Every structure is written in structure tokens, then in C-alpha cells.
N, C-alpha and C positions, 0 to 999 in steps of 0.2 A: 224347927225353923218354918217360918211362914212362906207361903208360895212366893210372895214379893221378895223376901230375902234370898230364896233360892235362885230366882232370876238374876238378882244383882250379883251373886257370887259367880253364876255362870258367865255374865257378861264380863266381869272383871278377869276371869280365867281367859276368856277368848281374845281379851284385848292384848295379851301378851304373845298371841300365837300369830305367825305370819298368815296373811290372807290366803295364800296358796294352800296351807294346810287346813284352813277352814272349808276350802272346797277341793275335795279330793279329784275332781274331774278337770282341774286347771293345771296342767304340767308347768313347772317352773322353766324359765328361759335359760338355756345352756350359758354359762358364764363366759366361755370361750367362743361363742357365736359371733361371726363377723358382724360389726356393728355399722358398716357402711351400707346405706339403702340407696337403690338405684334410683329411685324417683319418689317424690312426694307431690301430689296435687294440692297447691294451697288454696285453690278456688274449691270451697266446700259446698255441700249441698244446699246450705242455708244462704248462699249468696244470692243477692237480688239481681244478678246479671249471669249471662252466658259469656264465656271467653274460650275461643278455640283458636288453634294455630294450624295453618296449612301451608303446603309448599306449592305454589301456583307456577305451572309450567309456561315458559315463554317460547315463541315462535323457533328459537334455535334449540330448545330442550333444556336450557338453564332453568333451574327452579328458585323461585324467590320466597323467602320466609315472610308469612303474613299473619298478623294477629287480627281477628275479627271479635268484636266486643259490643254487647248491647244488653239493654234491660231484658229480663225474663218477659215473656208475652208479648213482645212487639210484633206487629204485622204490618204489612204494607208501608215499610219503612225506608226513607232515603237514606243513602251510604255517603258518609264524610270520609274522604280517602287522604291519606298523607304518605308520601314516600320519602324515607330518610337514610342517611348514613350513619345516623347516631343511636341505633340499637331499638329497633321496633318493639322488642320484648321489653326492655327497660323502660321506655317511654309510656308503655301501656300497662305498667305495673309499679306506678309512683309509690304506693303504700300496698302491703301484703293485706288487703282488707277484704271483707265480703260486701262492701258498699261500692257501687260503680263510681260514684263522685270521689272516693278516696283512692281508687285504682288508677283512674285516668288523669291527665293533666288537668289543671284548674280550669282552663279555658274550655274544656269539653263538656262541663256540666250542664249549661244551658242546652246544649244539643241532645245528649243522651237523656236527659230528663224530659225531652219532648219526643222521644221515640226514634231518634237517630240511631243508625248503626256506625259505630266507629271503627275504621280499619287503618292500621299502621303496616307498613312494609319496609323490609331492609331492601336497599337498591342493591343490584348485582355486586357481588364481590365483598359485602360487607355483613358482618355478623352472622345470622343464620341463613344468609342468601348464597346460592353457589355463583359462580362465574368471576371474571376479572374486574377489579376496581380501577376506574380511571375517574380521577376527582371530577373534572369537568368534562365528562364524556360529550364529544360533540355529535351533532346530527349526522346521520348516514350522509356520505358525501366525500369531498376531497380530504377532509381530515379524519374520517372514519370509513374505511373501506368495508367494514362489516355490515351485516343486515340489521343490527339492533342498535337501539340508542334509548335514552330515556323516554322518549316519545312512543317507541313500539312497546316498551316495557310497561308503560302506563295503559296503553290501548289493550294489550293483551291481559293485563291484570283486571282492568275494568270488565272485559269481556267475560272472565272466569267468574268475577264476582256477581254479575247481574244474573248468570246462569246457574249459579250453584249456592247463592245465599238466598234460601226460600223465604226468609222474612222481609226481603227487600222489596221496594216497588219499581226496581229497575232504572232507578235515576240516582246518578252519582254527581257529587260535588268534590272538589279537590282543594286543599289548603295546606299551608305550612309557611314557616318562617325562614329566611336565609337560604341555606341550601335547599331546604323543603319548598321555599317560594321558588327557586330554580326549577325543581323538578314539577312544581305545580305549572309553571309557564310552558315546560317542554311537553307537558300532557296536551297543551292547546295546538300542537303541531300535528296536522292530521288527526284530529280528535275522535275518539270512539263516540258513536251516536248517543250512547247512554250519559256521556259527560254533559251536564246541563249547566253547570256553574263552576266558577274558580275564583279563589280568594288567595292570591299569591302574596305574602307579606315579607316586605325587606328583601326581595329576591336578589341573588347574584345573577347579574345581567350581562356586564362587561367588566371583566376582572382588570382591564387595562385603563379604560377611561375614567372609572370612578368607583368601582367596588372594592372587593377585598385586596387586591394584589398591587395595583397602581392607582394613583390619582393624577391625572393629566401628565403621565410620563414619570412620576417620582414613586419609587419602590417603597411599599410598606412593609418594613422588616419583620413584623410579627407573623408574617406569613411562614416564616422558617418554623415556628412553633407549632403552627397549625398544621403543616405539611408533616412533621415529625409525628405528631399525635394522631394524624388521620390515615397515614399510609404505611405503618410499620406495624406487623403482627406481634413482634416480641421486641421490647425495649423502647417502644414508643412513648411519646409524651412531650413534655416541654423541653427545649434545647438545654443540655446540663450546664448551663453557665453559672449555676449558683443562685443565691437568693438576693445578691446584692444589688447596686444601682446599675439600672439596664442602660442608662446613658453612658456610664463609664465602661461597660462591657462592650458595647457596639462601638465606642470611640476607639477603644484599645484594639479591636479587631480589624479595623480598616475598612474596605469595601465589602460589599455585599458577598462576593465570591471568596474573598479571604475569610470572612466570617464563617461561610459554610464549610469551607476547607478545613478550618480549625476544629470543627466540631463534627467532621466525617459526614457532612449531609450531602455531598455530592454522590453518595451512592443512591440517593433517593431519586427516581424518575421525576417526580413532581417537582422537586426543587431545580435540577437541572433544566428541565423545560422552561421554567420562569428565567433562569439566569441566560439562557440562550435566546431569548425572545425579548430584549429590553425595549423594543420599539413596537408601535402598533403595525405590525405587519400583518400578512394573510393570516398567520396562525391565530392572533388574537381577533382580528376582524371576523374570522370564519367561525368564532365562538360566540359572537355578541347576539344575544337571544333577542333584543329589540329590533336588530336588522333582519333576523330570521323570521320573526312574527309579522313585521311590516310587509314581508314578501307574500303573505298569505291573507286570506280573508278570514276575518275572526268571526267564528261561528258560535262560540261559547261566551255568554255573559260573564264579564270579568270585573272583579273589584280589587284594585292594586291598592297595598297598604304599606306606608313607611312611616317611620319616626322622624320628627323634625331635627333630633339630635342623634340620628343613628350613626355610631361610631364605626360601622362596618360596611353597611350596604345602603347608603343614602342616595345613590345614583340611579340603581336599577328600576324601582316602580315608577318615577317620573318619566325616566326615559322610555319605558315600554308605553306609558300613557300618551306621550307625544308621538310615538311611532303609529299607535292604534286609533287614535282620536279621529284623525281624518276620515277613517272608514266610517265613523259612528254617526251617520247622517241624522239619526233620530234620538241621539243622546241617550241611548238606552242599552247599549252594549258593553260599554267600558267607563268605568268610574275610578276616581283616585280618592284616597284618604291619606291624609297628613294629620298624625296625632303627635301630642307633646312628649314623645317617647325616645328613650334610647333604642338600641337595636333589640327587637323581638320583645319589648316590654309590653306590647299590645295583649300579649297572651298572659300576663300576670297582673298582680295588682298595680295599679298606675296612678296613685294619688298624688305622687310627687316624683321629681328627678333632682337628685342632688340637694340644693336647698331650695329649689322651686317647689311650691305647692299648688295644686290644682283645686277646682271646686268640688271634685269628687274622685271616684275611681273611673278615670277616664278609659282604662281598658274594658271594663266591666260595661260601661256606658256604651262603647262602641260595639262590643259584641251582642249586647242585648237589643240596643236601638236599631242598629244599622246592618251588622253582619248576619244576624240570624234571619231578620226579616228578607234580606236579600236572598239568602239560601232557601228560606222557606218557599219563596214565591216562585222559584224555579224548580224545586226539588219535590215538594210535597205533592201527593196525589190530588187532594182537594187544596189547592194553593191559595193563599190571600193574594190580593192584587200587589203588583210590583210598585213601589214607590221609592226607589233608589236615587239618592242626591247624585247629580253628575260629578260634583266635586264637594267633598266634606272635609273641612279642616278645623283645627283647634287654635283659636286665637290666642297665643301665649301673649302675656302682658295685659290682656283683658280678660283671660279666663272664661272663654265660651266656645261652644260648637258654632261653625258656620257653614252654610250651604252656598255654593257658587255654581253657576252654569258653565264656566269654562276655566282654564288654568293656562298660564297665570291669569289672575283676576285683578291685577293693577296695571297701571299705566306707568312705563318705564320713565323715570325722571332722573336726570343726572345730579348727583351730589359731588362736587368738585373738591379736590384737594386745593387747599389755599394757603397762602402765606402765614406766618406765624403759627403753623401747625393747626390751622382752622380748616373748617369744612364749609362750602357755600354753595347755595342753590343757584348761583349765577356764576358764570365763568369768570374766574379772577384774571388778574395780571399775571404775565409769564414769569415763571421763577423755578427754582428746584431745591431739593435737599438731597443730603448725600450721607451715606454711612458706610463702614467697612464690614464687610461680611468675612469671618474668618472660620474655615472649616474645623480648625483646631478647637474652636469655642463656639458650636453651634447653639442657636436659640433653642432652650428645652421646651418640650410640649407641656410640661407640668413642672412644679417646683420639685426639686431633687431632694432625695432619691426618688427615682422613677421606676415603677413596676407595672407593666402594661397587663394587669390582670385584676380580677375581682372588681369591687365597686370603683377603684381608681380608674380602670379602663373604661368600665360602663359609663362613668359620669363625666369623662374628662372634657368633653365639649362644653360643659356648663360650669367648668371652673373659672374662678375669679382671675381675670387677666392682668390684674395689677402687678402679679409677680414679674411680668417683663415690661411693663410700662416704666419708660425711663432708662432702659438699656440703651447703650449707644448704637447698637445696631438694631433697634427697632424704633420705627417712626410712628407717633400716635398724632393722629389729626381729629379734632373734636368740634362739634358744633357749639354754639351757645345753648343755654337752657331753653328747651323747647316750651312754647307757650301754649301748643295745642298737640293733639295726638299725631303721630305719623304712623299710618297702618300700612304694611307691605304685605303682599300675597303673591308670592312667586318665588323664582330664584334670582336674586340680586346678580347682576352682570358686573365684571370688572373690565375696565378699560384702563390699564396701567401703562402710561408712557415713561420708559425707563431705559437706562443705558449701564453697561457694565465696563469696568476696565479689564475684565477677564474675557475668556472666550466661550464661557457657558455660565449659567447661574439659575438658581430658583428664586422663586418669588411666592411669598405667602402673604394672603391679604384677610384680615379678620374684620368683620362687621360686629360692632359691640354696642350694647345697651348700657350706658353708664347711669347708674342709680343715684339719687340724691345724696350728698355726703351726710345730710341729717335726716333720718328716717326712723323716729320713734316708734312707729307702727310695726316696722320689721328691722330691728337694730342690727341683726345679722346681715342685712343686704345693704347696709349704709355705704355708699361709695362703690358697690360692687360693680365690677366690669363684666357683664354677662355676654359671652360670645354668642351671637345669632347665627353666625355662618363664618366657618373657617375654612379655606381651601387653598392649595398649592398649584403651581404651574411651573413645569421644567422648561427653561428658556430655549433649549436646542429645539424645541418642536413649534418654534413661533411661526415657521414657514409651512407646518403640517405634521401631524403626528406620525405619519409613516415614513417622514423624510427629516431625520435630525440632521442639523447642520451647526457648524460652530457660529457663535455670535462675533460681530465685528467690534473690537473694542472701541469704546466711546461712541458708537452709533445708538441712536435712539430708536426703540422698536415699540410696537403697539402690542403688548401681551394682553389677550383677551381670554377670558374664561368665566365661569359661573360659580357661585356659591351654592350650597343645598337650597332646596325648596323650603320656604317658611311661610307661616301666617303669624306675624307679630305686630303688635301694637307698641310703639315707643310713646310711653305716656308723658303728658306735661310734667315739667319739673325734672325729666330725665335729659340726658345728652346722648347724641349719636357720636360713636368714635370709630375711626377706621385705622387699624394698625397695618403697617407693611414691614415685612422682614424677609430674610432669605433662607432660613432653614426653620425646621419643626421637627427636632431631634428628640428621641431615636424612632419616632413614628416613621419617618421618612429617612431613607439613607442620604447622606451628604452628597451635594454636588461639588465635585472637585474644583469647579470654576476655571480650570484650564480645559483644553479639549481633549477628550479620549473617546474613542469610537463607542466604548461601551462602559458606562459608569460602573456597572456592576463589577468591572474587572481593573478599576483604577488602582494604580500603584502609589505608595506613600507620597512620592514626590509630585504626583499629579495634584495634589491638595494645596491650593494657594489662596492667600488673600485677595480680595477684590473689592474695589470702591463701587457701590451701586448708587446710581444717580436717579433720583424720582422726579420728573418733570411735572409741573402744575400750571395751568393757565396758558393762555395765548394759543398758539398752533399745536401745543403738545400737552393738553389738558387731561391729567389722569382723573378718573371719576370711578365712583360706584353708582351704577344705574339702579334704582330702587323700584320695585313694581308698586307704586303707590295706589292704594285703593281708596274710593271714594265712599265713605260709610253713609 
């Protein structure tokens, strides 16, 4: 046999022998060895980043779980900090990858690719952090007798980071959306000297006036699901009401308290607190972040961000801007950004919203053109000059970014409700229109069946409003076809002169852009009724949000409130519509329309029909005041 043949035979023999037998030095693993391994470090040596976790001590001894992540080799680097109740470990490990852009959220790529250190932290009492969790932990003071709050925790955390992260240049920015926007704002209260910039996005600011829990006194029932999911260690999640039509589920339950009782939610302190404070009392006022910040001097440059169709926290960022802007005499400390987004969409791909398409990825455009330059100029050691727009908005309807020097940037001009269900730029003759509001058949927020989750929830504010146009309990007033653009920049104001046959009542006003009935260029938008602003007002608060009182049947009241802030162009060929109704269900709980001290505890017999009369023209001229800009 040749040498080549011998080698082949030997190879064939070895192929059938276990590897361990080939190497007498490698012992076999015991078949019955426990196969549970205590720990595996999924960040391998080949990773292009460093990721470490620490427990940062607070002044009261509580330790907060914190993730620090950055590219290998960075030095003299700014820190971008986020404080969250939504799992810092999970937020900073989007994918188990060895590439930093894959591990961190999409919105972080621009920063870590330019040498930023990214830090995520669990707020006290959540996930890896020690301590007690209070959802909207108030500042130290009348509502919080302890010595700690989100402001002190941010201060103590920043102090530790700049002293212990050797790759840092000692400068910190803070950002985050929704609850994370709230914690970003709280860091501005007595801020650490190393905190040099803040970008709070869609922050929770005032949970009663217009953010998560109430809008102008009307309770937003989805708070039950959030409370159960956020505050329960075992068994938390959505309320176990099944997967059917939420309209039917909430209608069958009755009042908010009856709903909570039927699902055992009264054991949750967060739910009880909301039910116990239905009016804008000292408890709510004491937690209003815009009021707290207005009482202090702003020392940290702040860029406030919100989406025009933010379905959760449309109120907060503009409210803080209005509270702080009077301090900003040089127009360089506080800025406002309004993008064409749903809640928190700024941090994701934002080329579209529902049926609406923009001229590009507006989220990426904002982060690269405006947010990062703002942070760079305040955080980098060798910083570029600051050139932050005082107000940056995206003009929907025209599809372009716009810079303004102040906000609102338009002149308020009344558009009056008129006869024959028209709208008029001049005050019309006196008249009125009526409808019957029946709590047993409330106006739905969306076509049924309704599920306030997923894309249905995210996009509901841009849903076609034709599904309620023509209902007998919805009044629709419309202009003629526009022959020139109408550009609005600000929060449209409502001046609704109305009376009710009941002793309480809600009023909902929608400002709508009606597309042409024939639209070959965009056939899916033909005749579309696009909500530009939708907002509710609970009638019992007409004399003051802290002083609810019954309405006098038949008396005409001036109900005044504002729609969300917008930059929108009603184009020629379109029409402007205003809809008026008295319920928006099941997003808001039903008003019984009789008098009960707390609508939260209304009994079945309290719910009655009422005739709502909307006055127009003359001495009781209902109108929507549009902030019209001159282009």
C-alpha cells in the first residue's frame, strides 16, 4: 500500500471515532452534570463596544441600576443620560450583537458613532434598582416628605458618573421620551453643574390638564391598563377584560370606579389615587412640572420636543415652553420642536403616520440636523458654535421644516360657526343648532370594534373622521372650498357658546382638514377628513378646574379651551371643518350629564340624555380661533 493510501485508511478509521477518544487529554463531560449555568457574558471580546453595569448609590443609600455603554477607545467623551421605568438593561440590549448600533436603540446611533457615552438607568423601585416606586414621584415638599425625588436622584447619578467614568469629559446631557421626558425635566430642578443640556421629548408634565390621565377634567380610561402593567410585580399587564371591543367592555362596566372594582384594580395604590382626585386639586397642582420649573431660574439649555399627533402627551412640552420662555431674554436657553409624529415617533423611522407620508425620515432629519448639533455645542470639549432654532416645526400639508422666532407664530383669527352648518371669517347672524347626547350611545373615538393598542392606538388621531360625520349627535360645520392656503402655527383656541338641558356635560371639538373628493394623485386620500386637532372639555369646570359645579340647565356658557399645538397648511381645494360632539368613547369616560360630585363614582341612574345647544353668531358667537401665519 502506498503512503497516500495508508493516510486515507487512517483518516477513514478516525472519522468514526469520537473526538474525545482522539485526544486522550480531553475528559468527557459527565452526562448527569447540572446543565444550568449561572451566567453568560453575551458581550464577547470581539465586540466593538464596552458595556458595563453598576449600582450607583443615592444620598439615602438606595442604589440604582445603571448601564454604561460606549465604543471602545473613546476618550474625552460627553455622556448622554436617560432615566427610565421601562428596564434599562432591556433598552440597552435591543439585539444581542457585537455591534454597538445593533445593541442600542435606533436613535442612539448618531451619538455613539461620534464618541458619545450612552447611559441608561432604572428609576428607583423598578427592575434592577432598589427602593420604592411612585409613578409620578413628586418633588420634595408637601406631597413628598422624604429627602429624595427624581431631581436628587438625577443629581446624585450625574455626580457619580462624572467622577467614575474615566472616558468622560465631565459634561452630561439628559434625554428621553414620555416618562423619560418627565425624568429629564425633573433633572432641571436644582441641576448638577455637569448637566449642560436637556432634550425632554413628549414629557409627562401635568397629568390632569392634558397629558396621560385627564384632559381638561375628562378621565382617560386607558390609564387602568398602564397602572396595572407598571405597578404590579406579579400578574401585571393589561386589564383582563378579554380581546373584544373595548367600547362594549367599558360601556358595560359603567363608571370608572365600577370598572376598577370589577377587575380588582382598587388594590393598586396608583389607581386609587387617580380615582380619589377627580378635580384639579392641590394634589395634581403640586405635581405639575411646568409650574415647578417656572418657579426656578432655568440654567440648563433645553430643547423641548413633541409630536403634532401625540396621542399620549401632547400638552407637556408646549406648556413647559410657555412657562420658561419668558425667562429666555436672549432666545438661547429654551427651544420648542413640533414634528409630524405620534407619541415618541421621533426616536424611530418617521417617514409616515397612518396614511400621511412626509418628504423623508423626519425623525432622522431632526436627530441629525438639530438635536445632535444642539447637544454637540453644549457637551463637546471642542464644541461647534450653537445655532439652535428658537422654534422648529414641521408644516404638515406643505411637507417642510420651518423655523420661527416665537410660538405661537400666527395671529389668532376667529373662524365662526355659521348657519347651514357653514364656517365664516365674519361674525354671522345669531342662531343655534342642537343635538341629543345619550350616554348609552356615546360617540366612538374610532370605528368599532375598538382596541386601544398597537397601530390603532398610535395612529388614531389621524384616522378619517367620516365615520362619525352625519351622526345625529355630531354637528359638522364646513367652509367652502379654499382658494388660497390657510397656514396655522400655534394651538387653535375654542370659544364654544353652548347650553345643556342637563346639569353637566362634555364638549369635544375637532378641527379637520377635508381633502378634495376627487384626488387622482392620492386616491386613498380622496374626501379624507384629517383631524388636525381633537380635544375635550368637561363642562363642570367652566368656572375653574379646581372648583367643579353643576351647570344650570338652559343657561349659555362660554366654554374655552385649546387644541394641541400644530403647524399645518390647509391647501387650496381643501375645506376646513369643525365638528362638535359630547363624547369620545372609550378614550374618555362618559359624562353622566346629571350632577354627581365625582363622575368616577357615577351610578347607573345618573346617566341621562341631554339636549346640547350650540349657539352661533350675535352675542353668543361660537368660534375656533386659528393662529394664522403670514407666509
